[in-house]
LUMROLUM-634476 format. One record per atom (N, C-alpha, C): x, y, z; atom name; residue number from 1. Coordinates in steps of 0.2 Angstrom, whole numbers, plus 5000, padded with zeros to 4 digits. Layout:
<pts>
X / Y / Z / CA / NUM
...
</pts>
This chain:
<pts>
5683 / 5591 / 5471 / N / 1
5678 / 5592 / 5468 / CA / 1
5674 / 5598 / 5469 / C / 1
5675 / 5601 / 5463 / N / 2
5672 / 5608 / 5462 / CA / 2
5663 / 5608 / 5465 / C / 2
5660 / 5613 / 5468 / N / 3
5655 / 5613 / 5470 / CA / 3
5651 / 5618 / 5466 / C / 3
5649 / 5613 / 5460 / N / 4
5645 / 5620 / 5455 / CA / 4
5639 / 5621 / 5459 / C / 4
5633 / 5624 / 5455 / N / 5
5628 / 5626 / 5457 / CA / 5
5623 / 5620 / 5456 / C / 5
5624 / 5615 / 5450 / N / 6
5618 / 5607 / 5452 / CA / 6
5622 / 5604 / 5457 / C / 6
5627 / 5604 / 5459 / N / 7
5629 / 5601 / 5466 / CA / 7
5625 / 5604 / 5471 / C / 7
5627 / 5610 / 5472 / N / 8
5623 / 5613 / 5478 / CA / 8
5615 / 5612 / 5477 / C / 8
5612 / 5613 / 5473 / N / 9
5604 / 5612 / 5473 / CA / 9
5604 / 5606 / 5474 / C / 9
5607 / 5599 / 5472 / N / 10
5605 / 5593 / 5473 / CA / 10
5608 / 5590 / 5482 / C / 10
5611 / 5594 / 5484 / N / 11
5615 / 5594 / 5491 / CA / 11
5607 / 5597 / 5495 / C / 11
5606 / 5602 / 5494 / N / 12
5600 / 5607 / 5496 / CA / 12
5594 / 5603 / 5496 / C / 12
5591 / 5600 / 5490 / N / 13
5586 / 5595 / 5492 / CA / 13
5588 / 5591 / 5495 / C / 13
5592 / 5586 / 5495 / N / 14
5593 / 5579 / 5499 / CA / 14
5593 / 5582 / 5505 / C / 14
5597 / 5586 / 5510 / N / 15
5599 / 5589 / 5515 / CA / 15
5589 / 5591 / 5518 / C / 15
5586 / 5596 / 5514 / N / 16
5580 / 5597 / 5516 / CA / 16
5575 / 5592 / 5518 / C / 16
5576 / 5585 / 5513 / N / 17
5571 / 5581 / 5512 / CA / 17
5573 / 5578 / 5518 / C / 17
5578 / 5576 / 5521 / N / 18
5579 / 5572 / 5527 / CA / 18
5579 / 5575 / 5533 / C / 18
5581 / 5581 / 5533 / N / 19
5578 / 5584 / 5540 / CA / 19
5570 / 5584 / 5539 / C / 19
5566 / 5585 / 5536 / N / 20
5559 / 5585 / 5535 / CA / 20
5558 / 5576 / 5538 / C / 20
5560 / 5573 / 5534 / N / 21
5560 / 5566 / 5537 / CA / 21
5561 / 5563 / 5544 / C / 21
5566 / 5567 / 5545 / N / 22
5569 / 5565 / 5552 / CA / 22
5564 / 5568 / 5558 / C / 22
5562 / 5575 / 5558 / N / 23
5556 / 5576 / 5560 / CA / 23
5549 / 5574 / 5560 / C / 23
5548 / 5570 / 5556 / N / 24
5542 / 5568 / 5554 / CA / 24
5540 / 5562 / 5559 / C / 24
5547 / 5557 / 5559 / N / 25
5549 / 5552 / 5563 / CA / 25
5547 / 5555 / 5571 / C / 25
5550 / 5560 / 5570 / N / 26
5550 / 5561 / 5579 / CA / 26
5542 / 5564 / 5579 / C / 26
5539 / 5568 / 5575 / N / 27
5530 / 5568 / 5577 / CA / 27
5527 / 5560 / 5577 / C / 27
5530 / 5557 / 5573 / N / 28
5525 / 5551 / 5574 / CA / 28
5527 / 5547 / 5581 / C / 28
5534 / 5547 / 5585 / N / 29
5535 / 5543 / 5590 / CA / 29
5532 / 5549 / 5597 / C / 29
5531 / 5553 / 5594 / N / 30
5528 / 5559 / 5600 / CA / 30
5520 / 5557 / 5600 / C / 30
5517 / 5555 / 5594 / N / 31
5509 / 5553 / 5595 / CA / 31
5508 / 5548 / 5596 / C / 31
5512 / 5542 / 5593 / N / 32
5513 / 5535 / 5598 / CA / 32
5511 / 5536 / 5604 / C / 32
5515 / 5539 / 5606 / N / 33
5513 / 5540 / 5614 / CA / 33
5508 / 5542 / 5617 / C / 33
5504 / 5545 / 5613 / N / 34
5498 / 5548 / 5615 / CA / 34
5491 / 5544 / 5613 / C / 34
5487 / 5543 / 5618 / N / 35
5482 / 5537 / 5617 / CA / 35
5478 / 5542 / 5611 / C / 35
5476 / 5539 / 5606 / N / 36
5471 / 5542 / 5601 / CA / 36
5472 / 5546 / 5598 / C / 36
5479 / 5549 / 5597 / N / 37
5482 / 5552 / 5593 / CA / 37
5480 / 5550 / 5584 / C / 37
5481 / 5554 / 5580 / N / 38
5479 / 5551 / 5574 / CA / 38
5487 / 5553 / 5569 / C / 38
5489 / 5546 / 5571 / N / 39
5498 / 5543 / 5568 / CA / 39
5498 / 5545 / 5560 / C / 39
5506 / 5546 / 5558 / N / 40
5507 / 5547 / 5549 / CA / 40
5509 / 5539 / 5550 / C / 40
5505 / 5540 / 5544 / N / 41
5504 / 5530 / 5540 / CA / 41
5512 / 5527 / 5538 / C / 41
5514 / 5521 / 5540 / N / 42
5519 / 5518 / 5537 / CA / 42
5520 / 5520 / 5531 / C / 42
5515 / 5521 / 5526 / N / 43
5516 / 5522 / 5520 / CA / 43
5521 / 5528 / 5517 / C / 43
5517 / 5534 / 5521 / N / 44
5519 / 5540 / 5522 / CA / 44
5526 / 5541 / 5523 / C / 44
5528 / 5536 / 5527 / N / 45
5536 / 5538 / 5531 / CA / 45
5540 / 5533 / 5525 / C / 45
5537 / 5527 / 5523 / N / 46
5541 / 5525 / 5515 / CA / 46
5542 / 5529 / 5508 / C / 46
5535 / 5534 / 5510 / N / 47
5536 / 5539 / 5503 / CA / 47
5541 / 5543 / 5504 / C / 47
5541 / 5547 / 5510 / N / 48
5546 / 5550 / 5514 / CA / 48
5555 / 5548 / 5512 / C / 48
5555 / 5543 / 5512 / N / 49
5562 / 5538 / 5513 / CA / 49
5563 / 5537 / 5505 / C / 49
5559 / 5536 / 5501 / N / 50
5559 / 5534 / 5494 / CA / 50
5560 / 5541 / 5489 / C / 50
5556 / 5549 / 5494 / N / 51
5557 / 5554 / 5489 / CA / 51
5563 / 5555 / 5493 / C / 51
5569 / 5553 / 5492 / N / 52
5575 / 5558 / 5495 / CA / 52
5577 / 5558 / 5502 / C / 52
5570 / 5555 / 5507 / N / 53
5574 / 5556 / 5516 / CA / 53
5575 / 5550 / 5517 / C / 53
5577 / 5545 / 5514 / N / 54
5578 / 5539 / 5518 / CA / 54
5585 / 5540 / 5522 / C / 54
5589 / 5545 / 5524 / N / 55
5593 / 5544 / 5528 / CA / 55
5590 / 5549 / 5534 / C / 55
5586 / 5552 / 5534 / N / 56
5582 / 5555 / 5539 / CA / 56
5578 / 5552 / 5543 / C / 56
5574 / 5546 / 5539 / N / 57
5571 / 5541 / 5541 / CA / 57
5575 / 5535 / 5545 / C / 57
5580 / 5535 / 5541 / N / 58
5583 / 5529 / 5546 / CA / 58
5588 / 5531 / 5553 / C / 58
5589 / 5538 / 5552 / N / 59
5591 / 5541 / 5558 / CA / 59
5586 / 5543 / 5562 / C / 59
5581 / 5544 / 5562 / N / 60
5575 / 5545 / 5565 / CA / 60
5572 / 5537 / 5569 / C / 60
5575 / 5533 / 5565 / N / 61
5573 / 5525 / 5567 / CA / 61
5578 / 5525 / 5572 / C / 61
5583 / 5526 / 5575 / N / 62
5587 / 5523 / 5580 / CA / 62
5587 / 5530 / 5583 / C / 62
5589 / 5535 / 5582 / N / 63
5588 / 5541 / 5585 / CA / 63
5581 / 5541 / 5592 / C / 63
5575 / 5540 / 5588 / N / 64
5570 / 5540 / 5594 / CA / 64
5567 / 5532 / 5594 / C / 64
5571 / 5526 / 5592 / N / 65
5568 / 5521 / 5593 / CA / 65
5561 / 5519 / 5590 / C / 65
5561 / 5520 / 5584 / N / 66
5555 / 5521 / 5582 / CA / 66
5555 / 5517 / 5577 / C / 66
5550 / 5511 / 5575 / N / 67
5549 / 5506 / 5570 / CA / 67
5555 / 5504 / 5569 / C / 67
5560 / 5501 / 5575 / N / 68
5566 / 5498 / 5575 / CA / 68
5562 / 5491 / 5574 / C / 68
5557 / 5489 / 5577 / N / 69
5556 / 5480 / 5577 / CA / 69
5551 / 5479 / 5570 / C / 69
5548 / 5483 / 5567 / N / 70
5549 / 5481 / 5560 / CA / 70
5552 / 5479 / 5556 / C / 70
5551 / 5473 / 5554 / N / 71
5555 / 5470 / 5550 / CA / 71
5559 / 5473 / 5542 / C / 71
5552 / 5477 / 5539 / N / 72
5551 / 5478 / 5531 / CA / 72
5555 / 5486 / 5532 / C / 72
5555 / 5491 / 5540 / N / 73
5559 / 5497 / 5540 / CA / 73
5567 / 5496 / 5539 / C / 73
5569 / 5489 / 5545 / N / 74
5575 / 5487 / 5546 / CA / 74
5578 / 5485 / 5540 / C / 74
5575 / 5482 / 5533 / N / 75
5577 / 5481 / 5528 / CA / 75
5576 / 5486 / 5524 / C / 75
5570 / 5489 / 5523 / N / 76
5569 / 5492 / 5518 / CA / 76
5571 / 5499 / 5517 / C / 76
5574 / 5502 / 5523 / N / 77
5577 / 5509 / 5522 / CA / 77
5581 / 5510 / 5520 / C / 77
5585 / 5503 / 5522 / N / 78
5593 / 5504 / 5520 / CA / 78
5595 / 5503 / 5512 / C / 78
5591 / 5498 / 5509 / N / 79
5589 / 5497 / 5502 / CA / 79
5587 / 5505 / 5500 / C / 79
5583 / 5508 / 5501 / N / 80
5581 / 5514 / 5501 / CA / 80
5586 / 5521 / 5501 / C / 80
5590 / 5518 / 5506 / N / 81
5597 / 5522 / 5506 / CA / 81
5601 / 5523 / 5499 / C / 81
5602 / 5517 / 5496 / N / 82
5606 / 5515 / 5490 / CA / 82
5602 / 5516 / 5483 / C / 82
5595 / 5517 / 5485 / N / 83
5593 / 5518 / 5479 / CA / 83
5591 / 5526 / 5479 / C / 83
5593 / 5530 / 5486 / N / 84
5592 / 5537 / 5484 / CA / 84
5599 / 5537 / 5483 / C / 84
5605 / 5535 / 5483 / N / 85
5612 / 5538 / 5482 / CA / 85
5611 / 5536 / 5474 / C / 85
5608 / 5531 / 5471 / N / 86
5609 / 5529 / 5465 / CA / 86
5607 / 5535 / 5462 / C / 86
5600 / 5537 / 5463 / N / 87
5596 / 5541 / 5459 / CA / 87
5599 / 5548 / 5459 / C / 87
5601 / 5551 / 5466 / N / 88
5605 / 5558 / 5466 / CA / 88
5611 / 5558 / 5461 / C / 88
5614 / 5553 / 5461 / N / 89
5621 / 5553 / 5457 / CA / 89
5618 / 5555 / 5449 / C / 89
5613 / 5548 / 5447 / N / 90
5611 / 5549 / 5439 / CA / 90
5607 / 5557 / 5438 / C / 90
5604 / 5560 / 5444 / N / 91
5603 / 5565 / 5443 / CA / 91
5608 / 5571 / 5442 / C / 91
5614 / 5569 / 5447 / N / 92
5618 / 5574 / 5445 / CA / 92
5624 / 5574 / 5440 / C / 92
5623 / 5568 / 5439 / N / 93
5625 / 5567 / 5430 / CA / 93
5622 / 5570 / 5424 / C / 93
5615 / 5571 / 5424 / N / 94
5608 / 5573 / 5420 / CA / 94
5611 / 5582 / 5421 / C / 94
5612 / 5583 / 5427 / N / 95
5610 / 5591 / 5428 / CA / 95
5619 / 5593 / 5429 / C / 95
5623 / 5591 / 5428 / N / 96
5629 / 5591 / 5429 / CA / 96
5631 / 5595 / 5424 / C / 96
5630 / 5595 / 5418 / N / 97
5632 / 5598 / 5410 / CA / 97
5629 / 5603 / 5410 / C / 97
5623 / 5604 / 5412 / N / 98
5616 / 5607 / 5410 / CA / 98
5616 / 5615 / 5415 / C / 98
5618 / 5614 / 5420 / N / 99
5618 / 5620 / 5425 / CA / 99
5625 / 5623 / 5426 / C / 99
</pts>
């Protein structure tokens, strides 16, 4: 597989979003242990997962044992991983010939 510019851009964006999502899961887990701390909403966590951060959220779920009892995270995040992969592939196909 040739590593052209479009492939590197897509992988870089994907990596950045997933690292951000992973660390936001960590921050929310830390805030969950503090009394009265302002938490990150579940909607924001799902938004991050939808915006190419699904692997980071999923890794954070199990690395930090956070949101693993919520059925909609256990089912929804793997579905978003599939959606992210499909959308990433479509973007790769669209950008592959232009960059």
